[in-house]
N, C-alpha and C positions, 0 to 999 in steps of 0.2 A: 504494500500500500504506500503511495507516494506521500511526501510531506505536504502540508496544507498551508496555503497563504491565508491571511486574515485571522479571525478569532471565532471559532465555532464551539458551541457548548458540547459537552460530552454526551454521546447518545447512550444514556444510562438506562438499562432495562428497569431498574427499580423506580426511577422517576417516571418512565413511560407507563408502567403498571399503575403507579399512584394516580397519574392523570386519568387513566382509563376507568378507574374505580370510583372517582369522585361523582357524586350524584349532582350533576350539573343543572338538572331541572329545578333543584331545590336550593341552590346556592343563594344566600342572602347577602345583598350588597351592603357593605359597611358604610356608615357615615364617613364623611371626609375626615372628621376629627379622629374617629376610631381607626381609620386607615393609616393616618399619619402616626398615631400612637403605636400601632403594631409595627410600623416601619422602624420607629426609633428603638423599640425593644429588640427587634430582630437584628438591627445593625450592631448592637452591642452584646448580643447573646453569643459571645465568642470567647474562646480561650487564647486566641492568637492575634487579635487585632481590636482596636477600639477607636471610637470617635467621640470626643467630649465637646460640649459647648453648643449642642443643637438646641438647648433650651433658650439660647439667645436668638434663635431664628423664629420669628414671631408668626410666620405664615408657612403653610404647606399646601401643595396642590398635587392632584393626580396628573401624571403626564404620560404621553404615549412613548414609553421607554425614556431614554435619556436624550434622544435626538430632538425631541420637541423642546426640551429645555435649551439645548444649544441654539436651535433656530431662533427662539425668542430672545436669548441673551445677545446674539449677534444682531438681530433686528433692532433691539432697543438701543444698543451702543454704537452701531455702525454709522449713525447719522452724524456723530460728532467725534468718534474715536476710531483709531486704527485697532483692528482685532489682532492680537498676538497669540501665537501657538508655538510651543517648542518643537523643534525638529524631531520627527518620529512619533508625534502624538496622533490621535485618531484622525484618519485621513478624510473623514467626513467633513472636518472643519475646512480643509483645503477646497473641497467642492463648493461649500458655501462662500469661501473666500474669493472665488472667481467673480463674485458680484458685489464685493465690498472692498474697502481699504484693508488689506490683510498682509501680514508678514510672519514668516517663520523666524525664530531666534534660536541660537544654538545653546545658550546658557545664560546665567544671570548677568555676566559681564557683557555679553552681546546685547541683552535686553537693555542694560543701562545705556549702551551707546545708541540704541535705537530711540529710546525715550528722551535723549538729550535734544533731539530734533523738535520741530514745531508740532503742535497738536497733542491730543490726549489719546489714551490707550485703554484697552480692556484685555484680560487674559483668560484663556481656557486652558485647564490642565487636568490630566487624568492622574488618579491616585488609586492603586499603584500606577506608575507611568507606563503607558501603553507599549512603547517600544522596548522597555527594559524588563518589565514584569516585576519590578520592585519600586518602592518609593523613589522618586527622582532624588539623586544624591544632593541636589542643590535646592530642595523644596523650601527649607526654612529661609535661605538667602533670597530666593525668588519672592516669597511672601513678604519679606522685609522690604525689598525694593518696591513692591506694590503698595505697601503701607505708606512708605515715604512719598511716593509719587502719585498717590490717589488713583491707583489703577484697580478698578473692580475686578474680582476674580470669581469665576465659576469653577467649582471643583467637581470633577466627573468620577463617580464611584461605581461605574458600570462593572468593574471587576471585583467588587467587594466580596461577592459570594464564591469567588474562586481564588482568593488571595489569603496571605498570612503576613505577619510581621509588619502590619500597617498601623501606625498610631498617629492620630491627628488631634491636636488641641486647638479647637476653633477660637478659644478665648485669646490665644496668642496672636491671632492674625485677623484683625478687623477688616482687612482688604477683601477677605473671602465673603462675598455678599450672597452667594447661593451655592447649594450642594444638591447634586442630583444623582439618583441611583435607579437601577432597574433590575429585574430578575431574568433577563434574557440570557445572560452568559452562564449563570449557575444551573439553570434548569432547562433542559433541552426542549421540553414541550411548551415553554412559555415565550420563545423568541418571537412568535407571530401574534402573541396576545398583548404585547407592549405594556407591561406592568411596570410603571415608573412612578417616581416621586420627586418633587422639587421642594426644598426648604429654602426660604429666603429670610434674611435678617429683618427686612422691612416689607411692607406691602408693595407689590409690583403690579402696576396697572398695564397688563398686556393681554394677549389672546388666551394664554393659559389660565390666568386668574379669572377672566371673563367666563370661559367655559365651565370652570369649577363653580363659580358663583351662580350660574343659571342651571347648575346640576346636569350638565351635558357630558359628564365623565363616562367612560366605558365601565359601567357597573359590573358587567360580567367579568372583565379582566381584573377589576379591583377585588371582587369576591374570590376569584380563582387565586390571585396572588396571596391573599390572606391565608388561604388553605395551605399553600406551600410554606409560607413563613411560620405557620403554626406547627408544621410537621418536619421541617428541615432547617437546621441552623446554618448560619453563614460559614461554619467550619465543615459542613457535610462533605464537600468535594475533596478537601484535603484529607479528612479522616477516611474517606472511602478509597481514594485513588493515590494517596501519598506514596505507598510502596510501589505501585505500578509506575508512577511518575519517575521515581528514582531509577527504576529498571529501564524505562524507555530512554531516559536521558543518557544513561550509561551505554546502552546498546547503540545509540546513534551519535555518540560523542558530542552531546549537547551540554551546555552549562545550565545548571538548574537555576530557576528564578523563584520568586515568591508568589507566582501566579501559576496555578497547577496545569493550565493548558499551554503554557509557553516554555520553550527552551531557547537558548541562543547558541548559534553554531558558527563554525569557521567558514573558510573560503568556499567549501562545497555547498554552502547554503547562501551564497552571495546574492542569488536571485530574489531572496526574501528581504533584502535590506530595505528599510523604510525611511532612512534619512540620517541615522547616526552612523558615522563611519566605523566600519568594523563590527557593527552590531547587527546580526542577522537573526531576526526573531522567527521562530518556527512554531506553528500551532500543532500540538501533539495529540489533539483530542481523539482522533481515530486510532492512533497507536495505543492510547490509554485503554480503550475498550478492549483491544486485542490482548494487552498485557494483563488486564484485570480478569478477563475470562480465563 
């Protein structure tokens, strides 16, 4: 089986069986407040990662995965700010960047040089970092630069349910204005149901908040997501596939990361390079299924 580009959830038979046995005709949609509370509990129901400070985020909204949050963040800020993304981050941002003032930056020093020019900026960043599979090694410095220069930040937690060793203290970084997460990557049956959440420090008057205020959320996806969060912790994938992951990385000469579906490889995987020189990220989801079986 060939290596995979992109980021695919693990086709886990236990997750598929769980999906098939849910009584979908009788799922009860949660209120938005209940949905947000279950998300907060799930995010920290972990032995290997934590996020503190969400109590400072006064609003929460259902979102269609994380991409709807990115769309609205870019739309709100692009009229008077340049959108910044670190090299190697989620490539969806570059697709949106074709239509706005957009720039890749390599690191916090590069970002400092970019923001010395005219104009304002806003930053999108994944945690753990998409291309590395671990927290970006300059995360704290990047957030400090954003604090000093009044750069609003959207933190992308799409990989939370497949990661470990991620610790975020939102109290330390007031520049982080919103946090978004979804269940697409940890649970293979949910990638098409778009079960997401957006937490914001303050009320945001945009399309996401409007749809939530008029109760036009996807109630079925909200209810389905709650069932998964009640039955599977954000550590589930590491607990289930950790040994298989180690075996796969050893067999394919991949460096292990803190994201269970990613390994990084050498020159033989150069076709998978996503922007960081010498860092070739490989999705090992299919190999994990074989190793686990």
